[in-house]
Structures are given as C-alpha cells and as structure tokens.
DOKETI-54320 format. One line per field, with one value per atom (N, C-alpha, C, O): residue number from 1; x, y, z. Coordinates in steps of 0.2 Angstrom, whole numbers, plus 2048, in hexadecimal, padded with zeros to 3 digits. Layout:
// DOKETI-54320
resi = [NUM,...];
c1 = [X,...];
c2 = [Y,...];
c3 = [Z,...];
This chain:
// DOKETI-54320
resi = [1,1,1,1,2,2,2,2,3,3,3,3,4,4,4,4,5,5,5,5,6,6,6,6,7,7,7,7,8,8,8,8,9,9,9,9,10,10,10,10,11,11,11,11,12,12,12,12,13,13,13,13,14,14,14,14,15,15,15,15,16,16,16,16,17,17,17,17,18,18,18,18,19,19,19,19,20,20,20,20,21,21,21,21,22,22,22,22,23,23,23,23,24,24,24,24,25,25,25,25,26,26,26,26,27,27,27,27,28,28,28,28,29,29,29,29,30,30,30,30,31,31,31,31,32,32,32,32,33,33,33,33,34,34,34,34,35,35,35,35,36,36,36,36,37,37,37,37,38,38,38,38,39,39,39,39,40,40,40,40,41,41,41,41,42,42,42,42,43,43,43,43,44,44,44,44,45,45,45,45,46,46,46,46,47,47,47,47,48,48,48,48,49,49,49,49,50,50,50,50,51,51,51,51,52,52,52,52,53,53,53,53,54,54,54,54,55,55,55,55,56,56,56,56,57,57,57,57,58,58,58,58,59,59,59,59,60,60,60,60,61,61,61,61,62,62,62,62,63,63,63,63,64,64,64,64,65,65,65,65,66,66,66,66,67,67,67,67,68,68,68,68,69,69,69,69,70,70,70,70,71,71,71,71,72,72,72,72,73,73,73,73,74,74,74,74,75,75,75,75,76,76,76,76,77,77,77,77,78,78,78,78,79,79,79,79,80,80,80,80,81,81,81,81,82,82,82,82,83,83,83,83,84,84,84,84,85,85,85,85,86,86,86,86,87,87,87,87,88,88,88,88,89,89,89,89,90,90,90,90,91,91,91,91,92,92,92,92,93,93,93,93,94,94,94,94,95,95,95,95,96,96,96,96,97,97,97,97,98,98,98,98,99,99,99,99,100,100,100,100,101,101,101,101,102,102,102,102,103,103,103,103,104,104,104,104,105,105,105,105,106,106,106,106,107,107,107,107,108,108,108,108,109,109,109,109,110,110,110,110,111,111,111,111,112,112,112,112,113,113,113,113,114,114,114,114,115,115,115,115,116,116,116,116,117,117,117,117,118,118,118,118,119,119,119,119,120,120,120,120,121,121,121,121,122,122,122,122,123,123,123,123,124,124,124,124,125,125,125,125,126,126,126,126,127,127,127,127,128,128,128,128,129,129,129,129,130,130,130,130,131,131,131,131,132,132,132,132,133,133,133,133,134,134,134,134,135,135,135,135,136,136,136,136,137,137,137,137,138,138,138,138,139,139,139,139,140,140,140,140,141,141,141,141,142,142,142,142,143,143,143,143,144,144,144,144,145,145,145,145,146,146,146,146,147,147,147,147,148,148,148,148,149,149,149,149,150,150,150,150,151,151,151,151,152,152,152,152,153,153,153,153,154,154,154,154,155,155,155,155,156,156,156,156,157,157,157,157,158,158,158,158,159,159,159,159,160,160,160,160,161,161,161,161,162,162,162,162,163,163,163,163,164,164,164,164,165,165,165,165,166,166,166,166,167,167,167,167,168,168,168,168,169,169,169,169,170,170,170,170,171,171,171,171,172,172,172,172,173,173,173,173,174,174,174,174,175,175,175,175,176,176,176,176,177,177,177,177,178,178,178,178,179,179,179,179,180,180,180,180,181,181,181,181,182,182,182,182,183,183,183,183,184,184,184,184,185,185,185,185,186,186,186,186,187,187,187,187,188,188,188,188,189,189,189,189,190,190,190,190,191,191,191,191,192,192,192,192,193,193,193,193,194,194,194,194,195,195,195,195,196,196,196,196,197,197,197,197,198,198,198,198,199,199,199,199,200,200,200,200,201,201,201,201,202,202,202,202,203,203,203,203,204,204,204,204,205,205,205,205,206,206,206,206,207,207,207,207,208,208,208,208,209,209,209,209,210,210,210,210,211,211,211,211,212,212,212,212,213,213,213,213,214,214,214,214,215,215,215,215,216,216,216,216,217,217,217,217,218,218,218,218,219,219,219,219,220,220,220,220,221,221,221,221,222,222,222,222,223,223,223,223,224,224,224,224,225,225,225,225,226,226,226,226,227,227,227,227,228,228,228,228,229,229,229,229,230,230,230,230,231,231,231,231,232,232,232,232,233,233,233,233,234,234,234,234,235,235,235,235,236,236,236,236,237,237,237,237,238,238,238,238,239,239,239,239,240,240,240,240,241,241,241,241,242,242,242,242,243,243,243,243,244,244,244,244,245,245,245,245,246,246,246,246,247,247,247,247];
c1 = [1C4,1C4,1CB,1CE,1CD,1D4,1D5,1D0,1DB,1DD,1DE,1E2,1DB,1DC,1D9,1DC,1D4,1D1,1D1,1CE,1D4,1D4,1D0,1D1,1CC,1C8,1C9,1C9,1CB,1CD,1CA,1C9,1C8,1C6,1CB,1D1,1CA,1CF,1CB,1C5,1CF,1CC,1C6,1C2,1C6,1C1,1BC,1B7,1BD,1B8,1BB,1BD,1BC,1BE,1C4,1C4,1C9,1CF,1CE,1CE,1CE,1CE,1D5,1D6,1D8,1DE,1DD,1DA,1DF,1DE,1E5,1EA,1E5,1EB,1ED,1E8,1F3,1F5,1F5,1F4,1F6,1F7,1F0,1F0,1EB,1E4,1E0,1E0,1DD,1D8,1D3,1D1,1D1,1CB,1C5,1C2,1C3,1BD,1BD,1B8,1C3,1C4,1C4,1C1,1C6,1C6,1BF,1BD,1BB,1B4,1B0,1AC,1B1,1AE,1AF,1AB,1B6,1B8,1B5,1B3,1B5,1B3,1AB,1A9,1A8,1A0,19F,19B,1A3,1A2,1A4,1A0,1A9,1AB,1A7,1A5,1A4,1A0,199,196,197,190,191,18C,197,197,198,196,19A,19B,196,196,190,18B,188,188,187,185,18A,189,191,196,196,197,196,196,190,191,18A,184,182,184,17F,17C,180,17F,184,188,18B,18A,18D,190,198,19A,19B,1A2,1A6,1A3,1AC,1B1,1B5,1B7,1B7,1BB,1C2,1C3,1C7,1CE,1D0,1CF,1D3,1D5,1DD,1E0,1E0,1E7,1E9,1E4,1EF,1F1,1F0,1F2,1EC,1EB,1E7,1E3,1EA,1E7,1E1,1E1,1DC,1D5,1D3,1D5,1D0,1CD,1C7,1C4,1C4,1BE,1B8,1B4,1B8,1B2,1B3,1AE,1B9,1BA,1B9,1B6,1BB,1B9,1B2,1AF,1AE,1A7,1A3,19E,1A6,1A4,1A5,1A0,1AA,1AB,1A6,1A3,1A5,1A0,199,195,197,191,190,18B,196,196,195,191,198,198,191,18E,18E,187,182,17C,183,17E,17F,17A,184,185,185,186,184,184,17F,17C,17E,17A,17F,17C,185,189,188,185,189,189,18F,192,192,199,198,195,19A,199,19F,19E,1A5,1AB,1B0,1B1,1B4,1BA,1C0,1C1,1C4,1CA,1D0,1D2,1D4,1DB,1E0,1DE,1E6,1EB,1EE,1F4,1EA,1EC,1EC,1E7,1F2,1F2,1ED,1EA,1EC,1E7,1E0,1DC,1DF,1D8,1D7,1D1,1DC,1DB,1DA,1D5,1DD,1DC,1D5,1D2,1D3,1CC,1C7,1C3,1C8,1C2,1C3,1BE,1C9,1CA,1C6,1C3,1C7,1C3,1BC,1B8,1B9,1B2,1AF,1AA,1B3,1B0,1B1,1AF,1B5,1B5,1BA,1B9,1C0,1C5,1CA,1CA,1CE,1D3,1D0,1CA,1D4,1D1,1CF,1D3,1CA,1C8,1C8,1C7,1C8,1C8,1C1,1BC,1C0,1B9,1B5,1B8,1AF,1AA,1AB,1AB,1AC,1AD,1A7,1A1,1A7,1A1,19C,196,19F,19C,197,193,198,194,18D,18D,188,181,17D,17D,178,172,16C,16C,166,160,15C,15C,159,154,158,156,15F,163,165,165,167,169,170,173,173,179,17F,181,183,189,18F,18F,194,199,1A0,1A3,1A2,1A9,1AE,1AC,1B4,1BA,1BF,1BF,1C4,1C9,1CE,1CE,1D1,1D5,1DB,1DE,1DE,1E4,1EA,1EA,1F0,1F6,1FA,1FE,1F9,1FD,1F9,1F3,1FB,1F7,1F7,1FC,1F0,1EF,1F1,1F2,1F3,1F4,1EE,1EF,1E8,1E2,1DD,1DE,1D8,1D4,1D0,1CE,1D0,1CC,1C5,1C3,1C1,1BA,1B6,1B8,1B0,1AB,1A7,1A6,1A5,1A1,19A,199,195,18E,18B,18B,188,185,17D,17A,179,172,170,173,169,166,165,164,166,164,15D,15C,158,151,14F,152,149,147,146,143,148,147,14E,14E,152,158,15E,15E,162,168,16E,16F,173,179,17E,180,182,187,18E,18E,193,19A,19F,19E,1A5,1AA,1B0,1B5,1AE,1B3,1B0,1AA,1B4,1B1,1AC,1AD,1A7,1A3,1A1,1A0,1A1,19F,198,198,193,18D,18B,18B,18B,189,181,17E,17E,177,174,178,16E,16B,16A,168,16A,168,161,161,15C,155,153,156,14E,14B,149,146,14B,149,14E,14E,153,159,15F,15F,163,169,16F,16F,174,17B,17F,180,182,187,18D,18E,193,199,19E,19E,1A3,1A9,1AD,1B1,1AD,1B1,1AD,1A8,1AF,1AB,1A6,1A6,1A1,19C,19C,19C,19C,19D,197,196,192,18C,18D,18C,18D,18D,186,184,182,17B,178,17C,172,16F,16E,16D,16F,16F,168,168,163,15D,15B,156,15F,15D,162,164,165,169,170,171,175,17C,180,180,183,187,18E,18F,193,19A,19E,19C,1A4,1A8,1A4,1A5,1A1,19C,1A0,19D,1A6,1AA,1AF,1B4,1AD,1B1,1B6,1BC,1B5,1BA,1B7,1B3,1BA,1B8,1BB,1B9,1C0,1C3,1C0,1C3,1B9,1B5,1B1,1B0,1AE,1A9,1A4,1A4,19F,199,199,199,19A,199,194,192,190,18B,18A,18B,188,187,181,181,17C,176,175,172,177,177,170,16F,16C,165,163,15E,167,166,161,15F,15E,159,15E,15D,163,168,16F,170,174,17B,17E,17D,182,186,18D,18E,192,199,19B,19B,19E,1A0,19A,195,19B,195,192,18E,193,190,18A,18C,185,17F,17C,17C,17A,176,170,171,16B,165,161,161,15D,159,154,150,152,14C,146,145,141,13B,137,133,138,133,137,134,13D,141,13F,140,13C,13A,140,146,13F,144,145,141,14B,14D,149,148,148,144,14A,14F,148,14D,14F,154,14A,14C,150,153,152,156,15D,15F,162,169,16C,16C,16F,173,17A,17C,17E,185,188,185,18E,191,192,195,191,192,195,195,199,19D,19B,19B,19A,199,19F,1A1,1A1,1A7,1A7,1A3,1AB,1AB,1B0,1B6,1AE,1B2,1B0,1AA,1B5,1B3,1AD,1A9,1AD,1A8,1A1,19C,1A1,19A,19B,1A0,195,195,194,18F,198,198,196,199,191,190,191,18E,196,198,198,199,197,199,1A0,1A4,1A0,1A7,1AC,1AA,1B2,1B6,1BD,1BE,1C2,1C9,1CB,1CF,1C9,1CB,1C8,1CB,1C2,1BF,1C3,1C4,1C4,1C8,1CF,1D0,1D2,1D9,1D8,1DD,1D2,1D1,1CF,1CF,1CD,1CB,1D0,1D5,1D0,1D5,1D2,1CC,1D5,1D2,1D8,1D7];
c2 = [5AA,5A7,5A7,5AC,5A1,5A1,5A4,5A6,5A4,5A6,5A1,5A2,59B,595,597,595,59B,59E,5A5,5A8,5A8,5AF,5B1,5AE,5B6,5B8,5C0,5C4,5C1,5C7,5C9,5C4,5CF,5D1,5D1,5D3,5D0,5D1,5D5,5D6,5D6,5DA,5D6,5DA,5D0,5CC,5C9,5C7,5C9,5C6,5C5,5CA,5BF,5BD,5B8,5B4,5B9,5B5,5B1,5B5,5AB,5A7,5A4,59F,5A6,5A2,59D,59E,597,591,58F,58E,58E,58B,584,580,583,57D,577,571,578,573,571,56C,575,573,56E,56E,56A,565,569,56E,566,569,56A,56F,565,566,56C,570,56E,573,57A,57F,57A,580,581,587,57C,57D,580,585,57E,580,587,58B,589,590,595,59A,592,596,598,59D,593,594,599,59D,599,59D,5A4,5A9,5A5,5AC,5AF,5B5,5AB,5AE,5AF,5B5,5AB,5AD,5B3,5B7,5B4,5BA,5C1,5C6,5C0,5C6,5C6,5C9,5C3,5C3,5CA,5CB,5CE,5D5,5D9,5DD,5D7,5DB,5D9,5DE,5D3,5D1,5D3,5D4,5D3,5D5,5D0,5CA,5D2,5CE,5CF,5D5,5CB,5CC,5C6,5C0,5C6,5C1,5C1,5C7,5BC,5BC,5B7,5B1,5B8,5B3,5B1,5B6,5AB,5A8,5A6,5A3,5A8,5A5,5A2,5A5,59C,599,599,598,59A,59A,596,595,594,590,588,586,585,57E,57C,580,577,575,571,56C,573,56F,56B,56D,566,563,567,56B,565,568,567,56C,561,560,564,567,565,569,571,574,573,57A,57B,580,576,577,577,57A,573,573,57A,57D,57E,585,589,58D,588,58C,58B,590,585,584,587,58A,587,58A,592,594,595,59C,59E,5A2,59A,59C,59B,59E,596,594,599,59A,59C,5A1,5A8,5AD,5AA,5B1,5B1,5AC,5B7,5B8,5B9,5BB,5B7,5B7,5B1,5AC,5B2,5AD,5AC,5B1,5A6,5A5,5A3,59E,5A7,5A6,5A2,59F,5A2,59F,59E,5A2,599,597,598,595,59D,59F,59C,59D,59A,597,59D,5A3,59C,5A1,5A1,59F,5A4,5A4,5AB,5AE,5AD,5B4,5B7,5BC,5B3,5B5,5B5,5B9,5B0,5AF,5B5,5B8,5B6,5BC,5C2,5C6,5C4,5CA,5CA,5D0,5C5,5C4,5C6,5CA,5C3,5C4,5CB,5CE,5CE,5D5,5D9,5DE,5D8,5DB,5DA,5DF,5D4,5D3,5D7,5DA,5D8,5DB,5E2,5E6,5E5,5EC,5F0,5F5,5EC,5EF,5F2,5F1,5F7,5FA,601,601,605,60C,60B,608,60F,60F,616,61B,618,61F,621,61D,628,62B,629,627,629,627,62B,631,628,62C,62E,62C,633,636,631,632,62C,627,622,61E,623,61F,622,627,61E,621,61C,616,61E,61A,61E,624,61A,61E,61A,614,61E,61B,617,611,618,613,616,61C,611,614,617,619,617,61B,618,612,61C,61A,61C,622,618,61A,61A,615,620,621,621,622,61F,61F,624,626,625,62A,627,621,62B,628,625,628,621,61E,621,624,622,625,620,623,61A,615,610,60F,60E,609,602,5FF,600,5FA,5F4,5F4,5EE,5E8,5E4,5DE,5E6,5E3,5E8,5EE,5E5,5E9,5EF,5ED,5F5,5FA,5F9,5F7,5FB,5FA,600,603,601,606,602,5FC,605,602,605,60B,601,603,5FF,5F9,603,601,601,607,5FC,5FC,5F7,5F5,5F6,5F2,5F6,5FC,5F2,5F5,5F3,5ED,5F8,5F6,5F5,5F7,5F2,5F1,5F7,5FC,5F7,5FD,601,606,600,604,601,5FB,606,604,607,60D,602,604,603,5FD,608,608,60B,610,608,60A,608,603,60C,609,606,604,604,600,5FA,5F8,5F5,5F0,5F3,5F9,5EF,5F2,5EC,5E7,5EF,5EA,5ED,5F3,5E9,5EB,5E8,5E1,5EB,5E9,5E9,5EE,5E4,5E4,5DF,5DC,5DF,5DB,5DF,5E5,5DB,5DE,5DB,5D5,5DE,5DB,5DA,5DD,5D6,5D4,5DB,5DF,5DC,5E2,5E7,5EC,5E6,5EB,5E8,5E2,5ED,5EC,5EF,5F5,5EB,5ED,5ED,5E7,5F2,5F2,5F5,5FA,5F1,5F2,5F1,5EB,5F5,5F3,5EE,5EB,5ED,5E9,5E3,5E1,5E0,5DB,5DD,5E3,5D9,5DB,5D6,5D0,5D9,5D5,5D7,5DD,5D2,5D4,5D0,5CA,5D4,5D1,5D1,5D5,5CC,5CC,5C8,5C3,5C9,5C5,5C8,5CE,5C4,5C7,5C3,5BD,5C7,5C5,5C9,5C7,5CE,5D2,5D0,5CA,5D5,5D4,5D7,5DD,5D4,5D6,5D6,5D0,5DB,5DB,5DE,5E4,5D9,5DB,5DB,5D8,5DE,5DF,5E2,5E0,5E7,5EA,5ED,5EF,5EF,5F2,5ED,5EE,5E6,5E1,5DE,5DC,5DD,5D9,5D3,5D2,5CD,5C6,5C4,5BF,5C7,5C5,5C8,5C9,5C9,5CC,5C6,5C1,5C8,5C2,5C6,5CC,5C2,5C4,5BF,5B9,5C2,5BE,5C0,5C6,5BB,5BD,5B8,5B2,5BA,5B5,5B1,5AB,5B4,5B0,5B2,5B7,5AD,5AE,5AB,5A5,5AF,5AD,5B3,5B5,5B4,5BA,5B8,5B3,5BE,5BD,5BC,5B8,5C0,5C0,5C2,5C7,5BF,5C1,5C2,5BD,5C7,5C8,5CA,5CE,5C7,5C8,5C9,5C5,5CF,5D1,5D1,5D4,5CD,5CC,5C5,5C3,5C2,5BB,5BC,5BF,5B9,5BA,5B3,5AE,5B3,5AD,5AF,5B5,5AC,5AE,5A8,5A3,5AA,5A4,5A3,5A7,59C,59A,59D,59E,59F,5A2,59E,5A0,597,593,591,58D,593,592,597,59D,594,599,59C,599,5A2,5A5,5A1,59D,5A1,59D,59F,5A5,59B,59D,5A0,59D,5A6,5AA,5A6,5A7,5A1,59E,598,595,596,591,593,599,58E,590,591,58D,597,599,598,597,598,598,59D,59E,5A0,5A4,5A1,59B,5A5,5A2,5A7,5AD,5A5,5AA,5A8,5A2,5AD,5AC,5AF,5B4,5AB,5AD,5AA,5A5,5AC,5A9,5A4,5A4,59E,598,595,593,595,593,596,593,59D,5A1,59F,5A0,59D,59B,59E,59E,5A1,5A3,59D,599,59C,597,59A,59F,597,599,593,58E,594,58E,591,597,58C,58E,590,58E,596,598,593,591,592,58E,590,594,58D,58F,58D,591,587,585,58A,58B,58C,591,597,59A,59A,5A0,5A0,5A4,59A,599,59A,59B,598,598,59E,59F,5A3,5AA,5AF,5AF,5B3,5B8,5BF,5C0,5C2,5C9,5CD,5D3];
c3 = [F6D,F66,F64,F64,F61,F5F,F58,F55,F55,F4F,F4A,F45,F4B,F46,F3F,F3A,F3F,F39,F39,F3E,F34,F33,F2D,F28,F2D,F27,F26,F2A,F20,F1D,F16,F12,F15,F0F,F0A,F0C,F03,EFE,EF8,EF9,EF3,EEE,EEA,EE8,EEA,EE7,EEC,EE9,EF2,EF7,EFE,F01,F00,F06,F06,F02,F0A,F0B,F12,F17,F12,F19,F1A,F16,F1F,F20,F26,F2B,F24,F29,F2B,F28,F32,F35,F32,F32,F30,F2D,F32,F30,F38,F3D,F40,F44,F3F,F43,F3F,F39,F43,F40,F3C,F3E,F37,F32,F36,F36,F3B,F3E,F43,F44,F46,F4A,F46,F48,F40,F3C,F3A,F39,F38,F36,F3C,F3B,F42,F48,F49,F4A,F49,F4A,F44,F46,F3E,F39,F39,F38,F3B,F3C,F42,F41,F47,F4D,F4A,F4C,F47,F45,F40,F40,F3B,F36,F39,F37,F3E,F41,F45,F45,F48,F4C,F48,F4A,F42,F3D,F38,F33,F39,F34,F32,F2C,F37,F36,F32,F2E,F33,F30,F29,F25,F27,F20,F1C,F16,F1F,F1B,F16,F17,F11,F0C,F06,F03,F03,EFD,EFA,EFD,EF4,EF0,EF1,EEF,EF3,EF4,EF0,EEF,EEE,EEC,EF2,EF6,EF2,EF8,EF6,EF1,EFA,EFA,F00,F06,F00,F06,F06,F00,F0B,F0C,F12,F17,F12,F18,F17,F12,F1B,F1B,F14,F12,F11,F0A,F0B,F10,F07,F08,F02,EFC,F03,EFD,EFB,EFE,EF5,EF2,EF7,EF8,EFA,EFE,F04,F07,F07,F0D,F0B,F10,F06,F04,F04,F06,F01,F01,F08,F09,F0C,F13,F16,F1A,F14,F17,F13,F17,F0D,F0A,F0D,F0E,F0F,F12,F19,F1B,F1C,F23,F22,F26,F1E,F1D,F1B,F1E,F16,F14,F19,F1A,F1E,F23,F29,F2C,F2A,F2F,F2D,F32,F27,F25,F1F,F1D,F1C,F16,F10,F0B,F11,F0B,F06,F08,F00,EFB,EF8,EF5,EF8,EF5,EEE,EED,EE9,EE2,EDF,EDA,EE2,EDF,EE4,EE9,EE4,EE8,EE3,EDE,EE5,EE1,EE3,EE9,EDF,EE0,EE0,EDE,EE2,EE1,EDA,ED9,ED6,ECF,ECC,ECD,ECA,EC8,EC3,EC4,EBE,EB9,EBC,EBB,EC0,EC3,EC8,EC8,ECC,ED1,ECD,ECF,EC8,EC4,EC1,EC1,EBF,EBC,EC1,EBF,EC7,ECC,ECF,ED1,ECF,ED1,ECC,ECE,EC6,EC0,EC1,EC0,EC2,EC3,EC9,EC8,ECE,ED4,ED4,ED9,ECF,ECE,ED2,ED4,ED4,ED8,ED4,ECD,ED7,ED3,ED0,ED0,ECE,ECC,EC4,EC1,EC2,EBB,EB9,EBE,EB3,EB1,EB2,EB2,EB2,EB2,EAC,EA7,EAD,EA7,EA1,EA1,E9B,E95,E93,E95,E8E,E8C,E88,E87,E85,E81,E86,E83,E8D,E91,E92,E94,E90,E8F,E92,E91,E96,E98,E99,E9A,E99,E9A,EA0,EA1,EA4,EA9,EAE,EB0,EAF,EB3,EBA,EBB,EBE,EC5,EC5,EBF,ECA,ECB,EC7,EC8,EC4,EC1,EC5,EC7,EC7,ECC,EC8,EC8,EC6,EC3,EC9,ECE,EC7,ECC,EC9,EC3,ECD,ECB,EC6,EC6,EC1,EBC,EBF,EC4,EBC,EBE,EBB,EB6,EBF,EBD,EB9,EB5,EBA,EB6,EB3,EB5,EAD,EA9,EAD,EAF,EAE,EB2,EAE,EA8,EB2,EAE,EAE,EAD,EAF,EAE,EAA,EAA,EA7,EA3,EA7,EAC,EA4,EA7,EA6,EA1,EAB,EAA,EAD,EB2,EAA,EAD,EB2,EB2,EB8,EBD,EBD,EBD,EBD,EBD,EC3,EC4,EC8,ECE,ECD,ECD,ECD,ECD,EC8,EC4,EC8,EC3,EBC,EBC,EB7,EB0,EAE,EAD,EAE,EAE,EA7,EA2,EA6,E9F,E9B,E9E,E95,E91,E91,E8D,E96,E96,E92,E90,E8F,E8B,E8F,E8F,E91,E94,E8F,E8D,E8D,E88,E8A,E8D,E89,E8B,E86,E82,E85,E81,E85,E82,E8B,E8F,E91,E90,E94,E98,E9D,EA0,E9F,EA4,EAA,EA8,EB0,EB6,EB8,EBA,EB9,EBB,EC2,EC2,EC7,ECD,ECE,ED1,ECB,ECB,EC6,EC3,EC4,EBF,EB9,EB9,EB3,EAD,EAB,EA9,EAC,EAB,EA4,E9F,EA3,E9D,E9A,E9D,E93,E90,E90,E8D,E94,E95,E90,E8F,E8E,E8A,E8D,E8F,E8D,E8E,E88,E85,E86,E80,E82,E84,E80,E82,E7D,E79,E7C,E77,E7A,E77,E81,E84,E87,E84,E8D,E90,E94,E97,E96,E9B,EA1,EA0,EA7,EAD,EB1,EB3,EB3,EB6,EBD,EBD,EC2,EC9,ECB,ED0,EC8,EC9,EC3,EC1,EC1,EBC,EB6,EB5,EB0,EA9,EA7,EA5,EA6,EA3,E9D,E99,E9B,E95,E8F,E8E,E8C,E86,E88,E8B,E86,E87,E81,E7D,E7F,E79,E7A,E7C,E7A,E7C,E75,E70,E75,E70,E6A,E64,E6B,E66,E60,E5B,E61,E5B,E58,E55,E59,E55,E59,E57,E60,E64,E66,E6B,E63,E65,E6B,E6E,E6E,E74,E7B,E80,E7A,E80,E82,E7F,E88,E8B,E8F,E90,E90,E95,E9B,E9A,EA1,EA7,EAB,EAC,EAE,EB3,EB8,EB7,EBE,EC4,EC2,EC5,EBF,EBD,EB6,EB4,EB1,EAA,EA7,EA7,EA5,EA2,E9D,E9E,E98,E94,E8E,E8D,E8C,E86,E80,E7B,E80,E7A,E7C,E81,E7A,E7B,E74,E6F,E73,E6D,E6F,E73,E6B,E6C,E65,E61,E64,E5D,E59,E5A,E53,E4F,E4F,E4B,E55,E56,E5B,E61,E5A,E5F,E61,E5D,E67,E69,E6D,E71,E6D,E71,E74,E71,E79,E7C,E78,E75,E77,E73,E76,E7C,E71,E73,E78,E7C,E77,E7B,E81,E85,E83,E89,E8E,E8D,E94,E99,E9D,E9D,EA0,EA4,EAA,EAC,EAD,EB3,EB9,EB9,EBD,EC3,EC8,EC9,ECA,ECE,ED5,ED8,ED7,EDD,EDC,EE1,ED5,ED4,ED6,ED5,ED7,ED9,ED2,ECE,ED2,ECC,ECD,ED2,EC7,EC8,EC3,EBE,EC4,EC0,EB9,EB9,EB4,EAD,EA9,EAA,EA4,E9F,E98,E96,E94,E8D,E89,E8A,E84,E80,E79,E78,E75,E6E,E6D,E6F,E6B,E69,E63,E62,E5E,E57,E54,E51,E54,E51,E54,E51,E5A,E5E,E65,E68,E67,E6E,E73,E72,E77,E7C,E83,E85,E87,E8D,E92,E91,E96,E9B,EA2,EA3,EA7,EAE,EAF,EAC,EB3,EB4,EB7,EBC,EB5,EB8,EB6,EB2,EBA,EB8,EB1,EAE,EAF,EA8,EA3,E9E,EA4,E9F,E9F,E9A,EA5,EA6,EA2,E9F,EA3,EA0,E98,E94,E95,E8E,E8B,E85,E8F,E8D,E8D,E91,E87,E87,E89,E87,E8E,E90,E92,E94];
C-alpha cells in the first residue's frame, strides 16, 4: 500500500495527509483500504478531523467522512481547519494538555471516576479544565470552580455546576449551569444538546414542558450555548460561532 494517504493522531482527533499530486479517486480508494485495515485499532470513538496536503472541497471532505464511518466504528463530529483559535478550542474540548489536580471545591455524589492530571509548571495559553470521565447519573450534582470537560453523558435529573465553561463529550439531557459566580463569557458545549435547563451567569433557558426529548437514534450535531444580548443562544457549532465567543 502506498503513502498517498497518511493517517496520524493529533491532540484533537485525526490528521489525514493527502498527496497533492494524486487524483482524488485514488486518495479515496487508499483511505478506505487503510481505515478498513485499522478498524480494530481505532475502535469506537468520536473524532475531530484535520486535512493536510491536497486541498479539498466541502463535498470531497464529506466523501472522506463517509468512507471513514463506513469502514470503521468512528464517528466524525467535526472537520477542523488550520485555525489557531479553533485548534486550541478543540484541544480544550478533548481534554489534552495538563491540568491542575482537583481542587477541594470539586464535589460530586454517586458519580463515576474523576481523573485528575498533574499540575502544570507554566501558565497555559488556553483555559485550565477539570476532567471527569463517566456518565453523570440522575440525582447527581457535579460541581467545580474550574472549566470542566465531561467524557460521558449528563442524564436527565443530573446537574453540572461550574464557575467556568462546561464541555460535554457526550449528551446533555439534564441541567448545566456555567459561569455560576457571575461570568457571562462562559459557554456550554455538547455533542448531543438536549438539556432540561441551561443557565449561564444569571440567565436561564429551559426546554418547554410539552417538548419531548430527542430520540437517541436521531443524528445529533455538536451545539454550543452562550449569551448574546442578555439571552442564551443555542446554535450548531461552527467556525463563525467560535469566532464570536470569548473564552
């Protein structure tokens, strides 16, 4: 097998390098073969994708996404450009970089494993976050004075309370309260956004009582909630939305 297509892991997901001289059809064919051969290695996961080398149209990028998802158990949640702010944001979402040990104010009940990391020697140039691994079950309250990244679902009846932003690499079906000490420049991000209630600073939004929860079999898309003109906006995650958010 040739090296027209190279696949490497990066801090936010996968980088695919494409030979600039090869025809697109040949690149697609080789990518399909390589991903199929590495299906067991990649396992089942959600990934962010970065393309390098040959420039692709949006339609061609989606062809690659379809090929990847057809030949592996990966789910591609976002295609990332070489944008510094965007890169740092997704590194933040995926929980990379070192974070300080859990502060005493981090509290949770009936909850799965919390994974602290070693303290940093130097001040990072992106927000520090606590990392939580596992689902937050109904009746549990997860509270922190930092930004928090949750690798799991926040179930209906569960609450996440953070002085910073809340990033959920999973589904949000419970309550999320960001900026709890008066920070309007925080946000709530989830791969599957279907909360009972979201609160940022002192502004609240909730799902209407007569609106049913989304069907888990439906195709979801990453969404982000933030304050704009004293109102909580929930929008599909995009580059334009990212550029408008302060974090």
